[in-house]
N, C-alpha and C positions, 0 to 999 in steps of 0.2 A: 907554529900552532898558538892560537890565542885562546886563553881560558876565560870563560864567563861564569861567574858565580852570582847567585841570587841571595840577597839578604833575607834570611828566613827568621820568623819570630816564633814559630811553633812547628812541632812534628819534624825534628831534624836530629841528626846524630853527629857528634864531634869526634873525629879520629885524628890522631897525630900522623904526620907524614912518615915518621919512622915506622909506623905500622903498615900504612898503605904501600910504602916503598921497600918493605922488608923483602930482600931478594932471596932469603932462605925459604920463603913461602911461594908456592905457585899462585898464579892468578886465581885459580879456582879456590884455593884455601883463603886467599884474601877476600874474595867475594863472599864466601860462606861466613867468615868472621864478621865482615861488615853487616851482613844480614842478621846474624845472631845478636850483635850488639844493638841493632835497631829495634829489637823486640822488647816488649815490656817485661819487667821483672816477674818471674814466676811462669813464663811461657814454657810450653812443653815441645821440644824438638829433639829428634834423634836422627840417626843415619837413614832409617827407613822413611821417615816423614820428609826429610830433605830430598831424598832420591825421588819420592813421589812428586815433589814440586819441580824437579829438574829431570824429566824423563830422558832427555838427550844425554845427560851425564851418567846416569845409572848409579846403582847402589855401590858398585865397586869404586867408581871414581869419587863419589862422596866420601866413602870410608877412607880412601887414600888421602884426601884433603884434610879430613878430620884428624887422621894420624899425624899429619904435619903440624897441625895446631897443638895437638897433645905433646908432641916432642919438644916444642918451643915454649910451652907453658901458657899458651893462650886459652886452652881448653882443658879443664881438669874435672875428673870424676872422683867422687868420694862416697863412702858409705856412712850413713848416719842412722841413729836410732830415734824413733819418735818418742818423746818423753811422756806423752799422754797415753799412747796405746802400746808402747814397747816394741813395735814392729820395726824391722830394719828395711831401709830403702836406699836407693842410689840417687845422689844429687849431682847435678852438673853445674859447674862454675865457668863462666866465660869472662875473660879479662881483655881490656884494651891495651894493656901493657904486659909484655911477656913476664911470666912468673919465674923468678930465678930459682935455680935448683935447690938452693939452701933456704929459701924464704919459707917461713912457717905458714902452714895452712890451718884452717879451723880443725879442731880435734875431731877425729873420726871415731866411729863406734868401736868399742873394744869388746873383748869376750866377757861372758858372764851373763847373769840374768838381769832383766829389766828392774828398774827401781820401783815401779808402780804396780807390778803384778804381771801375771802370765798373759801373753798375747792370746786373744781369742777366749779369755775366761768367760764362763757363763755369768751373766748378771744376776744379782740377787733381787728377789721380789720385794717390793715395798708393800707390806700388808695394809698400810694406811691409805695408799693411793689405789691399790689393786686388791681389794678384799676378795677372799675366796668365796665363790657362790655356794649356797647350801646344796648338799648332795640330794638329788632327787631319787626317791625310792621307785624302782621300776615296777610296773604292773599294777599300780594303784588305780589307774583309769579303767583297765580291763576288769579288775575285781569289782569296782563300783557298778559297771554296766551289768556284770553277771549277777550281782546282788539285786539290782533293780529288776532284772528279768525274772528272777526267782519269785519275787514278791507278787508278780502279776501273772503267774502261770499255775494252772490247776495240775493235780497229780496225773490226770489222764494225759494232758498235753506234755508233761515231763516225760512220761513213758514213751510217747510217740517221738519226741525229740531224741531221747536216748537210743531208740531203735534206728532212727535215721543216721545217727552218728556211728552206730555199730555197723550198719550196712556200708556206710561211707568208708570206714577204715578197712573193711574187707576188700573194697575195690582198690584202695591205695594203702598198702601196708605201712608206708612211712608215716602215716598219720594215725597210727594205732594209739589208743588212749587207755589208761588204766581206769579202774572203776571210779575213783575220786574225780578225775578229770572229766569223765563222761557225765557224771552227775552235775558237775559245775557248768558244763556247756550245754546240757540238755535244755534249759530254758531258752537259750538263744536259738537252738535248732528247732524247738517247738514253735517259735514264731514263724519260721519258714513253712512248717507244716500247716499251721493255722491259716496262713495267707494263701494257701493253695499252690505253692511253688512245686512244679513237678519234680519228682526225684531225679530224673535225668538231668534237668537243668541245674538242680542243686549240686549234683555230683560234678558237673562241668565247671560251675562257678567256684566250687570250693577246692577242687583238685588240679585245675589247669594252671600252668605257669609257676609251679612250685620251685623253690631254689634247689640246687643240686644237693646241698647238705641241710638237713633239718635238725636243729638242736632242741626245739620245743614244739611238738605237735599241738599242744594246747594253746600256746601263744599264737601260732599261725591260724588255727581254726577260730579262736576267739576274735582275732582281727578280721578275718574274712566273713564270719557270720554277721558281724556288725556292718562292715564296710561294703560288702557285696550283696546285701540282702535286697532283692528286687522290690519294686513298688508293688502295692496291693494289686493283684490281678482280678479283683472282683469287678464285674461289669455293672453298669447302672441298672438296678432293678432285678438283677439275677443273683440268687444265693450262691455261696461257694459250695462246690461239690464236697460231699462228705469224705473224710479220709478213709482209705481202704483198711479193712481189718488185717491183722497179721497172723501168720502161721504160729501155732502154739509151740512148735518145735524149733524152726530155724528163723522165725521172726520176719520172713519175707512176706510181702503183701499177698493177700488172698485175692482171687478173682472177684470183681465187683458183684455184689449181691450176696456174698458169703460173709456173715457176721462173725463166725468163729469156726474153729476146726484146724485142719492141717492142709498144707498145700499138696498138690498132686505128687510132687517129688518125694515128700516125707511119707505120704500115705501109700506110696508104691503104685498108684494108679497109672495105667499106661497113658502116655502122652498121645495126644491126637496126631495120627500119622499125617505126615506131609505128603502132598501129591508128588508122585515120581516125576522127575523132569522129562520133557519130551526128548526123544532121540534126535540127533542132528539131522537125519533125513527129513523128519517131520517138520522141524523148524525151517529147513531150507524150502520145503514145499509151501509152507505158510507164507514165507517171505516172498517167494516168487508170485504167489497169488495176489498178495497185497500190491506188489509193484505193477502187476497187470491191471488191477482195478484202478490204480492211480493213472496209468497211461490211458486207459479207456475213458476215464472221467475227463482228462485233459483234451481228448479228441471229441468229446461229446457223445461217446457210445454208451448206451445204457448198460448197466450191470446185468448179468444173467440172473434169472429168478432162481 
């Protein structure tokens, strides 16, 4: 056998023949040792990563070869403590010369607490670099909007707004307001009434999509009265319809054309009876007649007089 060696000037590893010919090591262990010594200082390799690079050898074969290197002192693991963070980690040392059993190794981490502080300690804030922001007082914006609305609302409009809120809270009990909150929100509700927003639309806009738990009915209504107020429904050249008068007892709207008084429910007036529904037989006869007319029209037959 003739050996041919190339003279290399860069990217090479020098190993002694006593290492490459160490019969105590298997060829697998010698190959892994040569590979590890060819890596740069600080490289990260373990049994799992070596097995991934050698699928044919498998993790068990790699572990057996590494155990050979450990037994002879080529491969050493030690536990050290990081001086800056105080954390404990495992460090691997690979030698090109077997480490004698009595040869001293770098000092390993001992028991006891770290010298610089507890691992994972919470950092202290530097007030000079990270000053605390001033605490914002909640609700100032809503209070300013409510105050501005009060200044531009007449007493009559305030009464209509309060009545709208009262009917609204009866429809949704979770939005019930006390007297002070009702008076505070009445100017915002009056703007809806003055702009001609139908009460059905107002109820839908203000009560739909409420959160499961309501901590402040006033805060929710104040936000929605401002944020969800529709645009002016007034048409070009057409005046807004006058607001309906209210019942003097229950505050429900009176029929259009009544300026004062009580509603039919409070006055005890009998309600207009509704027509009785047609019996099923009559409905079926009407449906059959309509179908016959449609068939005759499709055929061009004139309907009977």
